[in-house]
N, C-alpha and C positions, 0 to 999 in steps of 0.2 A: 504494499500500500504506499501511496505517496503521503508523506507527512511533512509538516514544518513550514507551511507558508501562512501568511496573514495571521501572525501570532502576536503582534505588538499591541499592547493596550495603551489607551490614551487617558490622561488624567483629566477629570472633570474640573471645571473652574466654577467657583461660586458666583462669578460675574458673568456667566454665560448669557443670561437674559437681560443684563443691564448695560452691557458695553455698547460702543458705537456700532452703527450699521456696517456690515462687511459686504464686500463683493468678491466672492470666490467663484471659481469656474468648475462646472460639472461637465466633463467630457462624455458625450452620449454615443452617437452613432450616426447613421445616415439621416438626412433631414426628413425623410418619409418613414423612418423606422419607429418602433414603439418606444425605444429609450428616449429619443428626442421629442417625439410628439406627445407622449403620454406620461411617462414616469418622471422625467425631469421637471416638467411643468407642475406636476402634483407636489413634488418635493419643494419646489420654489414657492408655491402658494402657501404650503404649511409653514415655511420659515419666514415669510414676509411679515406676519403678525408678531414675530419674535425678534424683530429688528435686525434680521439677516437678509442679505440680498444675494441671489445666485445668478450666474450667467450660464445658460445651457449652450454648450459649444458642440456643434456637429463634428463627427470624426469618421474614420474608416472602420470603427468597431473596437472590440475588446483589446486586440493587440496594440492598436494605435493609442487607445486610452492608457494602457499600461506604460507605454513609452513616454507619453506626455506627463503622467503623474510621477514617474521616476525622475524626469527632468525638472519638473516643477512640483515639489512635494506638497505645497500649500494648495493643491487642487484635488478634485475628486474624479472618479470615473465609474461607469457601469461596465459590467462584464460577466461572462459565464464562468462559473466556478471551475470547470475543467480546464479551460484555456488559461486561467490564472495559475492553476496548480502546475500546469506544464511549463509555462513561461517562467514563472518565478523559480521553479525547481531547476530549470535549465540555466538560469542566470546566476544561481547561487547567492541571491541577495534577498532572502525572505524578509528580512527586517526592514527593507525599504518600503514595504507596502503593509497597510493595516486594513483589515476588514471592518467596515463600519456597520453594515447591517445587510440582512438577506431575509425578506419577509415572506418566505414560503411561496415565492413567485418563481415559476420554472418555465423555461423554454424546452421544447422537446426535439429529439433527434429523429429524423425521418430518412429512410433509404428508399429510393425509387428506381424501378427498373421496368422494362416491358416483359422480361422473362419471368413467367409465373412458376417456373421450376424452382426459383429461389423463394423459399417460404419463410426463412428465419435468418437471424444474424449468423448463426453457426455455419450455414451454407455459404453465405457471403464470405465469411472468414476463411473457410477451408479452400474455397476456390479463388481467393484474393489474387493469387499470382497469375490467374488466367483471365480475370475480369478487367474491364476498362472502366476506371473510375473517373467521374467528372465532378469537380468541386467548384464552389463559389470563389470569389477573389481571394488571393493569398492572405490578405490582412483580415479577412472575415472571421467571425467566431466559428462559423461552420467548418472552415478549413482547419482552424485550431482544434476543434473537436476531433476531426479526422486524424490529425497528428497525435493527439492524446491517446486515441484508441489504438493507433499503431504502436505506441510506446508500451501500453499495458497488455497488448496482444501481439508480441513480436513474431510468433510462428503462424499467426492467422492474418489479420489485416496488415500487420507489419510486413508481410511478404508481398504486398501489392507492388507491382512493377509499372503498370500503365496508369499513371495518375495525371490527369489533365486539369489545369486550373483555368476556369472560364471568366469572362468579363462580369457576368452577373449570375445570381442564383438561378434565374429562369433559363439562362443559356445552358447552365450545367444540367438542368433537368431535361431540357429538350434534347441535348446531345446524348444523354444517357438513354433516353427512350428510343432515339433513332439508331443507336449503335448496337450491334449484336454483342451480347455480354456486357452491356453498359449499365452502370450503377451510379446514381447521384446520391450524395449525402449532404443534408442541410439541416440547420437548426433554426427553429422559429416558434413563436407562440401558436398553439393549436387553435387557430381561429377558422371555423368552417366557412366564414364569409370571405376569407382571403382568396383572391382570384387564382392564386398559385395552385390550390387544391383542385379548383375547377379545371385548370389547364392540364393537370396530371390526368384527370378523369377523361377529358376530351381527347388527349393524345394516346389513350389506351395504356397509361402507366399503372403500375402496381406498387403499392406501398408495403414495404417489408418491415415487420416489427424489429426494432433494434434493442434487444434485451439479451444480456449475457452475464454469466456469473462474474467474469473479470470486471465488468462495469459496475455491477451493483455492490461489489465488495470494496470499491475504492473509497477511501476516507482521507480527510485532511484534519488533523487535530480532533479526531473523533467525530467529525461531521461528514455525512455521506455526500458524495458528489452526484450520484445518479439515483433516480427513483423510478420504478416501473409504474406507469400511470396509464389509465384508459383515457384516451383523448378523442374528441369528435372532430372529424375532418370533412364531413358533409352534413348539411342540414336535412331535416326530414322533408320528404316530398309527398305528393298526393297519395301515392300507392306504396311508399316504402319509408322505413325508418331512417334516421340519420346514421351514417356509417361511422364506426369507431375503430380506432387502432390502439393496441397496447404497445407502448414503446418507452424508452428511457428518456427521462426529462432531467434537466440540469438547472440548479438554482441560479437566479440572477443575483449578483452581488454588487453592492455599492462599496467601493473601496477608496482609500485616500493615501496620500504620502505620509510616511512616518514623521511626526512633528519633530522628532529628535534630530532629523537631518536638516531642519530649517535653522539657519544661522541667526537671523534677526530675532531677538527675544520677543518683541511685541507681536510680530507676525506668527511666531511659533505659538504664543499663548492664545492668540485669536483663532488659530487653526484648531488647537486643542479644544477651545470652548465650543466651536462650531460642531466638531465631531461629537462632543458630548451632548449637545442639543439634538442633533440628528438621531443619535442613538436613543434619546428619550422620547421621541415622537411616537404616537400611536400608529399601529399598522394601517388603520383606516385613513390616517392623514397623509400617508406617503404613497398610497396606491391610487391609481386613476379610478375614480368611482363612476363618473358619468361617461363610460365608454364600454366598448365591447369587452375589454379586459376584465371588468368586474364580473361579467357573465361567464367568461372563460374560466376564471378562477373558481367559480362555484361549480361549473359543469365538469371540469377535469378532476378525476378522483384517483387516489393512489390505490394500487392493488393490494390485496391481502398477501400475507407471506406465502400462503398456499398457492395463490394464483401466480405469484412471481416464480415460485419454485417450479411449477409446472412448465412455464415457458422456458426457464433456464435449462431444465432437463431436455426439452425438445431441441434446444440449440446445441447442447452437449452431445446428444445422440447423433445429430447431423455431422458434427466433427468426427466422432468415433467411427461412424459407418462409412463416411466418405473417404477417410484417409487411406484405407487399403485399396480402394478403387483408384485413387490417385497414384499410389505407389506402383500398382500394376500397369498403369498407363504412361509411366514416365517416358518410355521410349518414343512415344508418339508426339512429344513436344507440345505444340499449341493445341493438339486435339484432346488433351487431358480432360478439359472441362466437358467436351462433347461426349466422351466415352463414359464419364463418371456420372453425369447428371441424371441419366435414366435410373440407375441404381439408387441414387440419392433420393430421387423423387418417389420411388416405390417405398423406400424406408420412411420418408416423411409421412406418406399416406397411412402407413401402418401405425406410426407412432403418434399421429395427430390426435389430440383429445377433442372433445366436443367444442371447446373454446380454444382457438389457436392464436388468439391475439387480435383477431379481427371479427367483427360481427356486423350485421346489417347488410344492405345491398348498395 
């Protein structure tokens, strides 16, 4: 397990609510993204009555936010817990970043392909060396998640050789659906009204549940990184129920620079005060209430331990049963996936429980 990042505590100040107004920056994401449009404005509004002023600054996502906060520690940033764990771990400077809060808000990991022989993450992992992966931009949180999964699964997803980074998430999805053996991986809030899910359906795409033991056991300082959740990806229609997918979801984290790295004493104290105030806010004050996200948070539910274990075992069986087939087919090079997929598909059908991670039509 990965441990040791976001561990620095900040000292509360008795003058947090009575000091002069501050203007600090919160690095968000794209201007049309949820971080910038919904979450930062909600936080800004909650702090305005407490004599604090925030500036919501658009960025290229989690990685860009981390770089900015490390360069300017008296700032904040939104990011995915898995990407932060990977990047801070790789850089070896865990004390440069402090976790401010994470209000049980999670974005979810989705894998998309046109090949319905791929039914779970175990199959994607075992065939990773033969598949064509398409990812959103390099600085995106989605690509950061892919790199994190490669690190914790070196013999599975870590063996991927054909990895393509596209200009946008939509481009990655289209390429994956158009390409034989193509798979796209992206992270976003499970909003069934998002046109991206409609696009996947229109193009004949197939969403694969991303649930695996290696993911669900990851922790940072005793806090889980991934949770198996049932998420809705299409709304109910006249003759059918809304479609749901069980997949891994990762917490959204608000982080800041470590105040100890700020040289100016007044600036350091102001930063500590603001962090203390933000930590003391009520959850309902920092979440967007009048938006689709309030409904998403209520609708998305975490699986029971039994439900998660059933999906994990299905993924593990896919790895176990497909490996001998791959070993037998090594001499055929690029035909490994084609020769193994029929046997793996038969295994999946036999092992599949009544609920496989997807329901509805």
